PyMOL Python script that loads the backbone (N, CA, C, O; Angstrom):
from pymol import cmd

cmd.read_pdbstr("""\
ATOM      1  N   MET A   1      -4.206   4.743   6.150  1.00  0.00           N
ATOM      2  CA  MET A   1      -5.372   5.568   5.690  1.00  0.00           C
ATOM      3  C   MET A   1      -5.479   6.235   6.404  1.00  0.00           C
ATOM      4  O   MET A   1      -6.705   6.328   6.475  1.00  0.00           O
ATOM      5  N   ASN A   2      -4.869   7.223   7.480  1.00  0.00           N
ATOM      6  CA  ASN A   2      -5.398   8.042   7.901  1.00  0.00           C
ATOM      7  C   ASN A   2      -4.488   8.544   6.876  1.00  0.00           C
ATOM      8  O   ASN A   2      -5.301   9.390   6.503  1.00  0.00           O
ATOM      9  N   GLU A   3      -3.347   8.772   5.991  1.00  0.00           N
ATOM     10  CA  GLU A   3      -3.036  10.058   5.761  1.00  0.00           C
ATOM     11  C   GLU A   3      -3.850  10.102   3.769  1.00  0.00           C
ATOM     12  O   GLU A   3      -3.649  10.973   2.922  1.00  0.00           O
ATOM     13  N   ARG A   4      -4.464   9.206   3.679  1.00  0.00           N
ATOM     14  CA  ARG A   4      -4.834   9.557   2.222  1.00  0.00           C
ATOM     15  C   ARG A   4      -3.817   9.412   1.985  1.00  0.00           C
ATOM     16  O   ARG A   4      -3.553  10.564   2.330  1.00  0.00           O
ATOM     17  N   SER A   5      -3.043   9.102   1.737  1.00  0.00           N
ATOM     18  CA  SER A   5      -1.442   9.289   0.518  1.00  0.00           C
ATOM     19  C   SER A   5      -1.803   7.970   0.135  1.00  0.00           C
ATOM     20  O   SER A   5      -2.880   7.373   0.138  1.00  0.00           O
ATOM     21  N   ARG A   6      -0.239   7.548  -0.313  1.00  0.00           N
ATOM     22  CA  ARG A   6       0.744   6.566  -0.536  1.00  0.00           C
ATOM     23  C   ARG A   6       1.475   6.715   0.509  1.00  0.00           C
ATOM     24  O   ARG A   6       1.837   7.730   1.104  1.00  0.00           O
ATOM     25  N   ILE A   7       1.772   4.996   0.785  1.00  0.00           N
ATOM     26  CA  ILE A   7       2.876   5.474   1.848  1.00  0.00           C
ATOM     27  C   ILE A   7       3.476   3.970   1.158  1.00  0.00           C
ATOM     28  O   ILE A   7       2.841   3.042   0.658  1.00  0.00           O
ATOM     29  N   VAL A   8       4.770   4.125   1.330  1.00  0.00           N
ATOM     30  CA  VAL A   8       5.727   3.060   0.872  1.00  0.00           C
ATOM     31  C   VAL A   8       6.977   2.913   1.597  1.00  0.00           C
ATOM     32  O   VAL A   8       7.986   3.618   1.582  1.00  0.00           O
ATOM     33  N   VAL A   9       6.643   1.629   2.366  1.00  0.00           N
ATOM     34  CA  VAL A   9       7.723   1.767   3.738  1.00  0.00           C
ATOM     35  C   VAL A   9       8.124   0.580   2.795  1.00  0.00           C
ATOM     36  O   VAL A   9       7.605  -0.394   2.249  1.00  0.00           O
ATOM     37  N   THR A  10       9.936   1.511   2.965  1.00  0.00           N
ATOM     38  CA  THR A  10      10.927   0.331   1.741  1.00  0.00           C
ATOM     39  C   THR A  10      11.576  -0.561   2.929  1.00  0.00           C
ATOM     40  O   THR A  10      12.705  -0.850   2.531  1.00  0.00           O
ATOM     41  N   ASP A  11      11.348  -1.166   4.305  1.00  0.00           N
ATOM     42  CA  ASP A  11      12.131  -1.227   5.157  1.00  0.00           C
ATOM     43  C   ASP A  11      11.263  -1.933   6.452  1.00  0.00           C
ATOM     44  O   ASP A  11      11.322  -1.803   7.675  1.00  0.00           O
ATOM     45  N   LEU A  12      10.626  -2.555   5.743  1.00  0.00           N
ATOM     46  CA  LEU A  12       9.612  -2.741   7.319  1.00  0.00           C
ATOM     47  C   LEU A  12      10.599  -3.060   8.650  1.00  0.00           C
ATOM     48  O   LEU A  12      10.090  -2.951   9.766  1.00  0.00           O
ATOM     49  N   ALA A  13      11.825  -3.401   8.541  1.00  0.00           N
ATOM     50  CA  ALA A  13      12.813  -3.836   9.865  1.00  0.00           C
ATOM     51  C   ALA A  13      12.712  -2.566  10.514  1.00  0.00           C
ATOM     52  O   ALA A  13      12.317  -2.558  11.680  1.00  0.00           O
ATOM     53  N   THR A  14      12.890  -1.916  10.172  1.00  0.00           N
ATOM     54  CA  THR A  14      13.397  -0.333  10.794  1.00  0.00           C
ATOM     55  C   THR A  14      12.688   0.837  10.158  1.00  0.00           C
ATOM     56  O   THR A  14      13.177   1.890   9.751  1.00  0.00           O
ATOM     57  N   ASP A  15      11.164   0.345  10.158  1.00  0.00           N
ATOM     58  CA  ASP A  15      10.038   1.679  10.025  1.00  0.00           C
ATOM     59  C   ASP A  15       9.483   2.018  11.145  1.00  0.00           C
ATOM     60  O   ASP A  15       9.219   0.964  11.724  1.00  0.00           O
ATOM     61  N   SER A  16       9.049   3.201  11.985  1.00  0.00           N
ATOM     62  CA  SER A  16       8.626   3.539  12.672  1.00  0.00           C
ATOM     63  C   SER A  16       7.296   3.517  13.554  1.00  0.00           C
ATOM     64  O   SER A  16       6.838   3.423  14.693  1.00  0.00           O
ATOM     65  N   ARG A  17       6.856   3.756  11.456  1.00  0.00           N
ATOM     66  CA  ARG A  17       5.522   4.062  11.683  1.00  0.00           C
ATOM     67  C   ARG A  17       4.251   2.169  12.217  1.00  0.00           C
ATOM     68  O   ARG A  17       3.123   1.794  12.537  1.00  0.00           O
ATOM     69  N   PHE A  18       5.727   1.691  11.914  1.00  0.00           N
ATOM     70  CA  PHE A  18       4.614   0.057  13.063  1.00  0.00           C
ATOM     71  C   PHE A  18       4.823  -0.187  14.528  1.00  0.00           C
ATOM     72  O   PHE A  18       5.859  -0.018  15.172  1.00  0.00           O
ATOM     73  N   SER A  19       3.923  -0.515  14.844  1.00  0.00           N
ATOM     74  CA  SER A  19       3.939  -1.250  16.406  1.00  0.00           C
ATOM     75  C   SER A  19       4.741  -2.535  15.997  1.00  0.00           C
ATOM     76  O   SER A  19       4.934  -3.038  14.890  1.00  0.00           O
ATOM     77  N   ASN A  20       5.186  -2.937  17.382  1.00  0.00           N
ATOM     78  CA  ASN A  20       5.903  -4.040  17.128  1.00  0.00           C
ATOM     79  C   ASN A  20       4.886  -5.145  17.299  1.00  0.00           C
ATOM     80  O   ASN A  20       5.104  -6.200  16.703  1.00  0.00           O
ATOM     81  N   ASP A  21       4.255  -5.076  17.733  1.00  0.00           N
ATOM     82  CA  ASP A  21       3.178  -6.072  17.236  1.00  0.00           C
ATOM     83  C   ASP A  21       2.921  -6.690  15.414  1.00  0.00           C
ATOM     84  O   ASP A  21       3.234  -7.727  14.830  1.00  0.00           O
ATOM     85  N   SER A  22       1.991  -5.051  14.889  1.00  0.00           N
ATOM     86  CA  SER A  22       2.068  -5.909  13.620  1.00  0.00           C
ATOM     87  C   SER A  22       3.789  -6.089  12.893  1.00  0.00           C
ATOM     88  O   SER A  22       3.985  -7.241  12.506  1.00  0.00           O
ATOM     89  N   ARG A  23       5.057  -5.072  12.665  1.00  0.00           N
ATOM     90  CA  ARG A  23       5.891  -5.869  12.399  1.00  0.00           C
ATOM     91  C   ARG A  23       6.297  -6.912  12.585  1.00  0.00           C
ATOM     92  O   ARG A  23       6.422  -7.694  11.642  1.00  0.00           O
ATOM     93  N   GLY A  24       6.666  -7.293  13.994  1.00  0.00           N
ATOM     94  CA  GLY A  24       6.578  -8.753  14.063  1.00  0.00           C
ATOM     95  C   GLY A  24       6.002  -9.978  13.134  1.00  0.00           C
ATOM     96  O   GLY A  24       6.532 -11.003  12.704  1.00  0.00           O
ATOM     97  N   VAL A  25       4.289  -9.257  12.979  1.00  0.00           N
ATOM     98  CA  VAL A  25       3.790  -9.745  11.751  1.00  0.00           C
ATOM     99  C   VAL A  25       4.265 -10.271  11.019  1.00  0.00           C
ATOM    100  O   VAL A  25       4.495 -11.478  10.940  1.00  0.00           O
ATOM    101  N   LEU A  26       4.583  -9.146  10.102  1.00  0.00           N
ATOM    102  CA  LEU A  26       4.640  -8.897   8.785  1.00  0.00           C
ATOM    103  C   LEU A  26       6.087  -9.777   8.927  1.00  0.00           C
ATOM    104  O   LEU A  26       6.457 -10.877   8.517  1.00  0.00           O
ATOM    105  N   LEU A  27       6.429  -9.173   9.373  1.00  0.00           N
ATOM    106  CA  LEU A  27       8.770  -9.657   9.361  1.00  0.00           C
ATOM    107  C   LEU A  27       8.648 -11.039   9.599  1.00  0.00           C
ATOM    108  O   LEU A  27       9.702 -11.654   9.439  1.00  0.00           O
ATOM    109  N   ARG A  28       7.145 -12.064  10.113  1.00  0.00           N
ATOM    110  CA  ARG A  28       6.896 -13.314  10.660  1.00  0.00           C
ATOM    111  C   ARG A  28       7.019 -14.026   8.944  1.00  0.00           C
ATOM    112  O   ARG A  28       7.495 -15.090   8.548  1.00  0.00           O
ATOM    113  N   ALA A  29       6.597 -13.301   8.488  1.00  0.00           N
ATOM    114  CA  ALA A  29       5.348 -13.640   6.804  1.00  0.00           C
ATOM    115  C   ALA A  29       6.125 -13.297   6.335  1.00  0.00           C
ATOM    116  O   ALA A  29       5.549 -12.685   5.436  1.00  0.00           O
ATOM    117  N   LYS A  30       7.965 -13.042   6.024  1.00  0.00           N
ATOM    118  CA  LYS A  30       8.388 -12.969   5.254  1.00  0.00           C
ATOM    119  C   LYS A  30       8.043 -11.061   4.662  1.00  0.00           C
ATOM    120  O   LYS A  30       8.789 -11.105   3.683  1.00  0.00           O
ATOM    121  N   VAL A  31       7.801 -10.452   4.650  1.00  0.00           N
ATOM    122  CA  VAL A  31       7.558  -9.428   3.734  1.00  0.00           C
ATOM    123  C   VAL A  31       8.435  -8.619   4.985  1.00  0.00           C
ATOM    124  O   VAL A  31       8.522  -8.728   6.208  1.00  0.00           O
ATOM    125  N   ARG A  32       9.166  -7.537   3.666  1.00  0.00           N
ATOM    126  CA  ARG A  32      10.293  -6.559   4.029  1.00  0.00           C
ATOM    127  C   ARG A  32       9.452  -4.918   3.747  1.00  0.00           C
ATOM    128  O   ARG A  32       9.151  -3.915   4.393  1.00  0.00           O
ATOM    129  N   SER A  33       9.334  -5.481   2.286  1.00  0.00           N
ATOM    130  CA  SER A  33       9.122  -3.695   1.856  1.00  0.00           C
ATOM    131  C   SER A  33       8.085  -3.663   1.449  1.00  0.00           C
ATOM    132  O   SER A  33       7.997  -4.376   0.450  1.00  0.00           O
ATOM    133  N   LEU A  34       6.360  -2.739   1.946  1.00  0.00           N
ATOM    134  CA  LEU A  34       5.469  -2.592   1.216  1.00  0.00           C
ATOM    135  C   LEU A  34       4.863  -0.748   0.566  1.00  0.00           C
ATOM    136  O   LEU A  34       5.256   0.344   0.974  1.00  0.00           O
ATOM    137  N   GLN A  35       3.777  -1.062  -0.578  1.00  0.00           N
ATOM    138  CA  GLN A  35       3.230  -0.059  -0.989  1.00  0.00           C
ATOM    139  C   GLN A  35       2.499   0.027  -0.821  1.00  0.00           C
ATOM    140  O   GLN A  35       2.056  -0.703  -1.708  1.00  0.00           O
ATOM    141  N   SER A  36       0.876   0.684   0.144  1.00  0.00           N
ATOM    142  CA  SER A  36      -1.056   0.728   0.244  1.00  0.00           C
ATOM    143  C   SER A  36      -0.684   2.414  -0.541  1.00  0.00           C
ATOM    144  O   SER A  36      -0.026   3.435  -0.338  1.00  0.00           O
ATOM    145  N   ALA A  37      -1.525   1.867  -1.417  1.00  0.00           N
ATOM    146  CA  ALA A  37      -2.204   3.263  -2.688  1.00  0.00           C
ATOM    147  C   ALA A  37      -4.149   3.140  -1.393  1.00  0.00           C
ATOM    148  O   ALA A  37      -4.697   2.117  -0.981  1.00  0.00           O
ATOM    149  N   PRO A  38      -4.636   4.844  -1.151  1.00  0.00           N
ATOM    150  CA  PRO A  38      -6.083   4.540  -0.955  1.00  0.00           C
ATOM    151  C   PRO A  38      -7.150   4.818  -2.076  1.00  0.00           C
ATOM    152  O   PRO A  38      -7.372   5.802  -2.781  1.00  0.00           O
ATOM    153  N   LEU A  39      -7.537   3.982  -2.007  1.00  0.00           N
ATOM    154  CA  LEU A  39      -8.460   3.450  -2.963  1.00  0.00           C
ATOM    155  C   LEU A  39     -10.114   5.046  -2.442  1.00  0.00           C
ATOM    156  O   LEU A  39     -11.138   4.857  -1.786  1.00  0.00           O
ATOM    157  N   ILE A  40      -9.647   6.282  -3.067  1.00  0.00           N
ATOM    158  CA  ILE A  40     -10.873   7.473  -3.078  1.00  0.00           C
ATOM    159  C   ILE A  40     -11.689   7.021  -4.002  1.00  0.00           C
ATOM    160  O   ILE A  40     -11.126   6.308  -4.832  1.00  0.00           O
ATOM    161  N   ASP A  41     -12.571   7.148  -4.121  1.00  0.00           N
ATOM    162  CA  ASP A  41     -13.872   7.612  -4.401  1.00  0.00           C
ATOM    163  C   ASP A  41     -14.686   8.831  -5.230  1.00  0.00           C
ATOM    164  O   ASP A  41     -15.430   9.290  -4.363  1.00  0.00           O
ATOM    165  N   SER A  42     -14.866   9.409  -6.179  1.00  0.00           N
ATOM    166  CA  SER A  42     -15.212  10.572  -6.134  1.00  0.00           C
ATOM    167  C   SER A  42     -15.648  11.631  -5.962  1.00  0.00           C
ATOM    168  O   SER A  42     -15.466  12.806  -6.280  1.00  0.00           O
ATOM    169  N   ILE A  43     -16.929  10.361  -4.788  1.00  0.00           N
ATOM    170  CA  ILE A  43     -16.811  11.888  -3.476  1.00  0.00           C
ATOM    171  C   ILE A  43     -15.831  11.891  -2.512  1.00  0.00           C
ATOM    172  O   ILE A  43     -15.832  12.782  -1.663  1.00  0.00           O
ATOM    173  N   GLY A  44     -15.084  11.120  -2.515  1.00  0.00           N
ATOM    174  CA  GLY A  44     -13.344  11.890  -1.301  1.00  0.00           C
ATOM    175  C   GLY A  44     -13.870  10.737  -0.434  1.00  0.00           C
ATOM    176  O   GLY A  44     -13.115  10.825   0.534  1.00  0.00           O
ATOM    177  N   LYS A  45     -14.980   9.358  -0.092  1.00  0.00           N
ATOM    178  CA  LYS A  45     -14.384   8.694   1.215  1.00  0.00           C
ATOM    179  C   LYS A  45     -14.127   7.098  -0.252  1.00  0.00           C
ATOM    180  O   LYS A  45     -14.637   6.518  -1.211  1.00  0.00           O
ATOM    181  N   LEU A  46     -12.445   7.215   1.056  1.00  0.00           N
ATOM    182  CA  LEU A  46     -11.656   6.579   1.469  1.00  0.00           C
ATOM    183  C   LEU A  46     -12.775   4.272   1.056  1.00  0.00           C
ATOM    184  O   LEU A  46     -13.444   3.634   1.869  1.00  0.00           O
ATOM    185  N   VAL A  47     -12.450   3.917  -0.290  1.00  0.00           N
ATOM    186  CA  VAL A  47     -13.484   3.015   0.416  1.00  0.00           C
ATOM    187  C   VAL A  47     -12.903   1.987   0.092  1.00  0.00           C
ATOM    188  O   VAL A  47     -13.365   0.999  -0.480  1.00  0.00           O
ATOM    189  N   GLY A  48     -10.982   2.359   0.751  1.00  0.00           N
ATOM    190  CA  GLY A  48     -10.058   0.532   0.659  1.00  0.00           C
ATOM    191  C   GLY A  48      -8.847   1.270   0.364  1.00  0.00           C
ATOM    192  O   GLY A  48      -8.566   2.461   0.225  1.00  0.00           O
ATOM    193  N   MET A  49      -7.930  -0.345   0.288  1.00  0.00           N
ATOM    194  CA  MET A  49      -6.487   0.542   0.393  1.00  0.00           C
ATOM    195  C   MET A  49      -5.871  -0.996  -1.179  1.00  0.00           C
ATOM    196  O   MET A  49      -5.975  -2.186  -1.473  1.00  0.00           O
ATOM    197  N   VAL A  50      -5.473  -0.120  -1.474  1.00  0.00           N
ATOM    198  CA  VAL A  50      -4.347  -1.663  -2.280  1.00  0.00           C
ATOM    199  C   VAL A  50      -3.376  -1.503  -1.827  1.00  0.00           C
ATOM    200  O   VAL A  50      -3.147  -0.401  -1.327  1.00  0.00           O
ATOM    201  N   SER A  51      -2.343  -2.572  -1.802  1.00  0.00           N
ATOM    202  CA  SER A  51      -1.290  -2.865  -0.760  1.00  0.00           C
ATOM    203  C   SER A  51      -0.908  -3.851  -1.993  1.00  0.00           C
ATOM    204  O   SER A  51      -1.627  -4.489  -2.762  1.00  0.00           O
ATOM    205  N   THR A  52       0.869  -3.697  -1.856  1.00  0.00           N
ATOM    206  CA  THR A  52       2.048  -5.277  -1.627  1.00  0.00           C
ATOM    207  C   THR A  52       2.900  -4.976  -0.716  1.00  0.00           C
ATOM    208  O   THR A  52       3.174  -4.088   0.092  1.00  0.00           O
ATOM    209  N   ARG A  53       3.598  -7.036  -1.478  1.00  0.00           N
ATOM    210  CA  ARG A  53       4.122  -6.500  -0.686  1.00  0.00           C
ATOM    211  C   ARG A  53       5.175  -7.486  -0.837  1.00  0.00           C
ATOM    212  O   ARG A  53       4.980  -8.634  -1.235  1.00  0.00           O
ATOM    213  N   HIS A  54       6.476  -6.921  -0.454  1.00  0.00           N
ATOM    214  CA  HIS A  54       7.811  -7.294  -1.073  1.00  0.00           C
ATOM    215  C   HIS A  54       8.592  -8.715   0.000  1.00  0.00           C
ATOM    216  O   HIS A  54       8.368  -8.707   1.210  1.00  0.00           O
ATOM    217  N   SER A  55       9.075  -9.327  -0.345  1.00  0.00           N
ATOM    218  CA  SER A  55       9.836 -10.298   0.270  1.00  0.00           C
ATOM    219  C   SER A  55      11.592  -9.377   1.292  1.00  0.00           C
ATOM    220  O   SER A  55      12.246  -9.545   2.322  1.00  0.00           O
ATOM    221  N   ARG A  56      11.545  -8.083  -0.410  1.00  0.00           N
ATOM    222  CA  ARG A  56      13.260  -7.412  -0.133  1.00  0.00           C
ATOM    223  C   ARG A  56      13.140  -5.473   0.381  1.00  0.00           C
ATOM    224  O   ARG A  56      12.397  -4.523   0.134  1.00  0.00           O
ATOM    225  N   PRO A  57      14.397  -5.752   1.208  1.00  0.00           N
ATOM    226  CA  PRO A  57      13.948  -4.948   1.527  1.00  0.00           C
ATOM    227  C   PRO A  57      14.533  -3.677  -0.064  1.00  0.00           C
ATOM    228  O   PRO A  57      15.408  -3.863  -0.909  1.00  0.00           O
ATOM    229  N   GLY A  58      13.430  -2.304   0.162  1.00  0.00           N
ATOM    230  CA  GLY A  58      13.894  -1.631  -1.747  1.00  0.00           C
ATOM    231  C   GLY A  58      12.352  -0.298  -1.503  1.00  0.00           C
ATOM    232  O   GLY A  58      11.562   0.069  -0.633  1.00  0.00           O
ATOM    233  N   VAL A  59      12.699  -0.034  -2.891  1.00  0.00           N
ATOM    234  CA  VAL A  59      11.937   1.000  -3.488  1.00  0.00           C
ATOM    235  C   VAL A  59      11.111   0.727  -4.195  1.00  0.00           C
ATOM    236  O   VAL A  59      11.818   0.589  -5.194  1.00  0.00           O
ATOM    237  N   PRO A  60       9.999   0.490  -4.580  1.00  0.00           N
ATOM    238  CA  PRO A  60       8.529  -0.264  -5.640  1.00  0.00           C
ATOM    239  C   PRO A  60       9.518   0.371  -7.319  1.00  0.00           C
ATOM    240  O   PRO A  60       9.847   1.507  -6.977  1.00  0.00           O
ATOM    241  N   MET A  61       9.710   0.298  -7.837  1.00  0.00           N
ATOM    242  CA  MET A  61       9.608   0.407 -10.062  1.00  0.00           C
ATOM    243  C   MET A  61       8.652   1.362  -9.934  1.00  0.00           C
ATOM    244  O   MET A  61       7.631   1.050  -9.322  1.00  0.00           O
ATOM    245  N   PRO A  62       8.765   2.511 -10.400  1.00  0.00           N
ATOM    246  CA  PRO A  62       7.641   2.915 -11.293  1.00  0.00           C
ATOM    247  C   PRO A  62       6.794   2.525 -11.522  1.00  0.00           C
ATOM    248  O   PRO A  62       5.680   2.551 -10.997  1.00  0.00           O
ATOM    249  N   HIS A  63       7.354   1.905 -12.716  1.00  0.00           N
ATOM    250  CA  HIS A  63       6.114   1.329 -13.313  1.00  0.00           C
ATOM    251  C   HIS A  63       4.762  -0.044 -12.835  1.00  0.00           C
ATOM    252  O   HIS A  63       3.605  -0.380 -13.088  1.00  0.00           O
ATOM    253  N   MET A  64       6.401  -0.561 -11.694  1.00  0.00           N
ATOM    254  CA  MET A  64       4.926  -0.897 -10.673  1.00  0.00           C
ATOM    255  C   MET A  64       3.744   0.486  -9.879  1.00  0.00           C
ATOM    256  O   MET A  64       2.520   0.607  -9.818  1.00  0.00           O
ATOM    257  N   LEU A  65       4.459   0.992  -9.580  1.00  0.00           N
ATOM    258  CA  LEU A  65       3.286   2.108  -9.195  1.00  0.00           C
ATOM    259  C   LEU A  65       2.094   2.370  -9.367  1.00  0.00           C
ATOM    260  O   LEU A  65       1.145   2.362  -8.583  1.00  0.00           O
ATOM    261  N   LYS A  66       2.238   2.807 -11.335  1.00  0.00           N
ATOM    262  CA  LYS A  66       1.358   3.090 -12.255  1.00  0.00           C
ATOM    263  C   LYS A  66       0.494   1.421 -12.060  1.00  0.00           C
ATOM    264  O   LYS A  66      -0.633   1.047 -11.734  1.00  0.00           O
ATOM    265  N   GLN A  67       1.404   0.968 -12.354  1.00  0.00           N
ATOM    266  CA  GLN A  67       0.397  -0.591 -12.621  1.00  0.00           C
ATOM    267  C   GLN A  67      -0.963  -0.841 -10.843  1.00  0.00           C
ATOM    268  O   GLN A  67      -2.098  -1.316 -10.810  1.00  0.00           O
ATOM    269  N   VAL A  68      -0.025  -0.216  -9.618  1.00  0.00           N
ATOM    270  CA  VAL A  68      -1.295  -0.866  -8.755  1.00  0.00           C
ATOM    271  C   VAL A  68      -2.336   0.655  -9.017  1.00  0.00           C
ATOM    272  O   VAL A  68      -3.539   0.555  -8.775  1.00  0.00           O
ATOM    273  N   ASP A  69      -1.587   2.430  -9.668  1.00  0.00           N
ATOM    274  CA  ASP A  69      -2.811   3.212  -9.845  1.00  0.00           C
ATOM    275  C   ASP A  69      -3.543   2.628 -10.564  1.00  0.00           C
ATOM    276  O   ASP A  69      -4.678   2.454 -10.121  1.00  0.00           O
ATOM    277  N   ASN A  70      -3.223   2.072 -11.981  1.00  0.00           N
ATOM    278  CA  ASN A  70      -4.218   1.428 -13.325  1.00  0.00           C
ATOM    279  C   ASN A  70      -5.303   0.719 -12.801  1.00  0.00           C
ATOM    280  O   ASN A  70      -6.523   0.788 -12.953  1.00  0.00           O
ATOM    281  N   LEU A  71      -4.176  -0.320 -11.825  1.00  0.00           N
ATOM    282  CA  LEU A  71      -6.280  -1.308 -11.307  1.00  0.00           C
ATOM    283  C   LEU A  71      -6.713  -0.918 -10.727  1.00  0.00           C
ATOM    284  O   LEU A  71      -7.936  -1.043 -10.798  1.00  0.00           O
ATOM    285  N   ALA A  72      -5.790   0.415  -8.945  1.00  0.00           N
ATOM    286  CA  ALA A  72      -6.826   1.200  -8.659  1.00  0.00           C
ATOM    287  C   ALA A  72      -8.156   2.014  -9.351  1.00  0.00           C
ATOM    288  O   ALA A  72      -9.270   1.775  -8.884  1.00  0.00           O
ATOM    289  N   ALA A  73      -8.035   2.825 -10.294  1.00  0.00           N
ATOM    290  CA  ALA A  73      -8.758   3.237 -10.951  1.00  0.00           C
ATOM    291  C   ALA A  73      -9.855   2.467 -11.329  1.00  0.00           C
ATOM    292  O   ALA A  73     -10.850   2.653 -10.628  1.00  0.00           O
ATOM    293  N   SER A  74      -9.920   2.000 -11.848  1.00  0.00           N
ATOM    294  CA  SER A  74     -10.713   0.518 -12.743  1.00  0.00           C
ATOM    295  C   SER A  74     -11.642  -0.293 -11.857  1.00  0.00           C
ATOM    296  O   SER A  74     -12.729  -0.869 -11.901  1.00  0.00           O
ATOM    297  N   PHE A  75     -11.066  -0.143 -11.381  1.00  0.00           N
ATOM    298  CA  PHE A  75     -12.235  -0.813  -9.729  1.00  0.00           C
ATOM    299  C   PHE A  75     -12.845   0.750  -8.449  1.00  0.00           C
ATOM    300  O   PHE A  75     -13.605   0.647  -7.486  1.00  0.00           O
ATOM    301  N   LEU A  76     -12.416   1.522  -8.770  1.00  0.00           N
ATOM    302  CA  LEU A  76     -13.125   2.366  -8.202  1.00  0.00           C
ATOM    303  C   LEU A  76     -13.632   3.394  -9.792  1.00  0.00           C
ATOM    304  O   LEU A  76     -13.888   4.579  -9.583  1.00  0.00           O
ATOM    305  N   ALA A  77     -13.704   3.051 -10.763  1.00  0.00           N
ATOM    306  CA  ALA A  77     -14.501   3.237 -11.906  1.00  0.00           C
ATOM    307  C   ALA A  77     -15.809   1.678 -12.061  1.00  0.00           C
ATOM    308  O   ALA A  77     -16.867   1.541 -12.675  1.00  0.00           O
ATOM    309  N   LYS A  78     -15.035   0.820 -11.194  1.00  0.00           N
ATOM    310  CA  LYS A  78     -16.623  -0.375 -11.224  1.00  0.00           C
ATOM    311  C   LYS A  78     -17.314   0.064 -10.398  1.00  0.00           C
ATOM    312  O   LYS A  78     -18.475   0.432 -10.570  1.00  0.00           O
ATOM    313  N   ILE A  79     -16.588   0.090  -9.201  1.00  0.00           N
ATOM    314  CA  ILE A  79     -18.040   1.161  -8.586  1.00  0.00           C
ATOM    315  C   ILE A  79     -18.685   2.069  -8.212  1.00  0.00           C
ATOM    316  O   ILE A  79     -19.453   2.283  -7.274  1.00  0.00           O
ATOM    317  N   SER A  80     -18.184   2.766  -9.296  1.00  0.00           N
ATOM    318  CA  SER A  80     -18.823   3.966  -9.920  1.00  0.00           C
ATOM    319  C   SER A  80     -19.797   4.029 -10.694  1.00  0.00           C
ATOM    320  O   SER A  80     -20.481   5.033 -10.899  1.00  0.00           O
ATOM    321  N   ALA A  81     -19.976   2.600 -11.343  1.00  0.00           N
ATOM    322  CA  ALA A  81     -20.568   2.584 -12.844  1.00  0.00           C
ATOM    323  C   ALA A  81     -22.369   2.285 -12.533  1.00  0.00           C
ATOM    324  O   ALA A  81     -23.154   2.210 -13.478  1.00  0.00           O
TER     325      ALA A  81
END
""", "prot")
cmd.dss("prot")
cmd.show_as("cartoon", "prot")
cmd.util.cbc("prot")
cmd.orient("prot")
């Protein structure tokens, strides 16, 4: 959320952005990779995040990221209407 841009974590087990406690919780939940995209409204306010988690390390496929972006855009359109 601090970066206000999408983050992609290809392998949670080795990513330094997570504390040991947070990493442990996610690994016990069988999460190995994830992406989080910010929801930023029309005036630039951060209103939330859309995250997807996966059980295997890896990079999300571009079409999957596009689907997340479409979902985020749809949500933002509804809350600003």
